[in-house]
C-alpha positions, 0 to 999 in steps of 0.5 A: 499499499505504501509502495502505491502511494509513493508511486501515485505521488510520483505520477502526480508530480510529473503531471504537475511539472509538465505545464510549467515546463511548457511555460518555461519553454515559452519564455526561455526558448520561443520568445528569445529564439534561444533554440539551442535549448529545445534539445534540452526540452525534448530530453527532459520531456522524454525522460519524464514520459519514460518514468511516467510509464514505468510507474503506471505499469508498476502501479497497475500490477500492484493495484491488481494484486491488491483487488484480488486479494481483497475479494479473496479475503472478504469472500473467505471471511464471509464464507467463514461467518456463514459456517458459524451462523445459526439456523435462524439466520438462514430462516429469515434471510433469502438465499438470493440476499446472501448470493448477491452479498458474496458475489457481485457486492464483494466484487464491486467493493474490491474493485472500488476499494482498489481503484478508487483508492488509486484514483482518489490518492492520485487525484488528491496528491495531483491537486495538492501539489498543483495548488502548492505550485500555483500559489508559489508561482503567483498567489493572487492568480492561484486564488482567483483560479481556485475560487470555485472550489468551495461551491463545488464542494457543497454541490458535491456533498448534496449530490453524495446524499442523493445518490447514496440513498438511490443506490441503497434502494437499488441494492435492496431491489437487486437482492430481491431480483437475485432471489426471484432468480434462485427461486425461479430456477430451484422451483422450475418443476413446481412452477410448470406443474401448477402452471405458474409461468405467466404469473411468476413472470408478471411478479418478476416484471414488477421487480425488474420494472422497479429496478429499472425506475430506480436505476434510471432515476439515480443515473439521471442524478448522477448525469448532472454531477459531471456537467457541474464539475465540467462547468466549475472547471471552465469557470476557473480556467476562464477566471485564470485567463481573464485575470492573467491576461489582464495582468499581462496587458497591464504588464504587472509581472506576469509573462506569456509563459506563466500565463499559459502554464497557469491556464493549462494548470487550472484546466489540469487541476479540474481533470482529477476533480472530474475523475474523482466525480466518477469515483465518487458515483462508484463509491456511493453505489459501493458504500451501499454494497459495503453496508450490506456486505458488513451486515453479513460479516458482523452478523452474530450467531444466535448460539454462542459458545462463550467459555466452552472448549475449543471446537475440535472433535478430538478429545471430547467426552463421550455421549451415552444418549440420555436426553431430557427437556425441562420446562422448555419453551421455544419460539422461532420469532417473537410472539410465535410460541411453538413449545411451552413448558415442554417436558420429555425424557428419552433414555439412552438407546431408546428409539422415540417416534414423534408423531402429530399433524403438520405444525404440531412441533415434531421438527422443533423438538429434534431441532432442539435436540440437535442444538440447531436452536436453543430453548427460549426458556428452560433447558435441555439435558444430555446425560444429565448435563445442560448441553450449553455447557459444551461445545456444539461440536461436542453433540453434533460430531456424534449426531446422525441426521437424515432429512426428508429432502437429502442434500448431496454435494458435487463429487463422487458417491465415495466422497459424499458418504465420507463427507462427515468423516474424511478419515474413514477407509474405503472399506468403512464407506462401503460397510455403511453402504451395505448397512443401509442397503445401498451397496448394490445400486452403487455397484450398478452405477457406471463407475461404482463408488467413484461415480459422480452424483451431479450438482446437488445429486442431480444424476440420482433419484430421490431414493438413491440420494436418500440411501447415500444420505443415510450411509453418510449419517451412519458413517460418523458412528452417532450416539444420537440419530434423527430421522426426519421424514426420511422415507416420505419422498421415496418409492416403496422399495427404498422405503422397505430398504430403509426400514430394514436398515433402521432396525440394524442402524438405530440399535443401541442409539438414542433415536428420533423418528419423525414419520408421516406414515405411521406404519413406519414407526410401529416398532419404536420403543415409544411413540409420542403424539404432539399437538400444538407443541404439547404431548397428547399421548405417549407409549408403545404402539400396541399400547396406544392402539389398545387405549383407542385415544388420539393416536388410535384415531390418527392411525386408523384414519391413515390406514383407511386413507392408504387402503382407499389409495391402493383401491384406486390404483 
């Protein structure tokens, strides 16, 4: 950075000297016809040009490296922060907003920070050196020429306020635009099946029209600034010519060369002002981007681990798996209570099934168990200790979680199964796949375990992705296992494979099963029926059926619907 400043000062100084060399040429060579000095003039100008070119080359190289480094550092810091943030952040923040911050905003920020710094430093150095030189040559003429600076500063401040407000609005709409693109791409299949193309197009057009209006309005305001700078520059040059010409005609101590130098110097003084006006407009846009990026970098995780041990997997105490909810309240957003005074005890190694209508609180319970969120009130004990006294890694490194919609990462089948335990051997990966019933279909793929799954597992069926996700979860040898609607989106064959695997996999592990089809959880040690965040009934399947209560009603109603569906088929 210091090298860049030195180079810019040298570049600015050379540019300042040039008009005064021309004045010296007029007064010392052309008017007195001393042409023997012409060679000296040519040599000096040539050397200055070579030095200028070399400095600019080095400056561009350094600035380019600085820009790349800034973008790299900000993106790295941003990605690290995203890894640290709690689930609640992703609940309230659209994906498009995050993508805009991490891509275009950071790129613009790196560009403006680097080249804005170069242009501003060069411009300020040039103007400062030029002003000092002008005052040294002719104080009165310099005062007249530069008298337009104060009103120009006031106008600049006014434009800054207007443009910053406009660019903030543009960035907000741009985030909605990016989110619209993401949703349109990710939900293309749903859009077509529901025949929503025209409606979605109209909604997207509304956003783009808003973007266009705000961009045009802000660009119009910005368009007035450069002409204003040009006008003040022309006025300053005219004042220099008028005052200097009058002094020359009156014979009051100014030479032809000095007048020409001053006119060129005054015009040159406003050249960086014009360049700075462009940078100034970019800075207003970049400031809006910077505010958004900084809001991401300054985001604080809801789950903090003050006083806990460093987040390392090795050396952490083991987990037996006894879990107890004690008077737990929870709300995702203020005023929206999901659980209230919730109490539940799960024995180590017990298989617990959570059932109930949508919104009953099933996923909330397992989210709290996994410490994706923390209780608003009350506490959750694991092996008799409040889990907030340990790091998140203590629990989550011993956690197996299989979602309803599994997510696979770009790469091979082997890499995806090994994702949570990189040190696992190939044999261990294969054994995990066999355990969940996925080994055979993997072998039938073109390259077996080396087969590429595509982006988000696009090359695989939902059932195949679920089996790989299941194998990935079991490979980490979890003490606590969660199956969240793991069989609701798969075919009958895959469901049967998973059901068989469950008995082998969940043995001696504390397990939570959320299932839409109640027939899949009959062999759980205990079934808990939830409604509006409260436990309505609990017990083994057979006991609940004999009781003929709410669970029996739910179970028989579902069996009846499944029978009717099979008859229709």
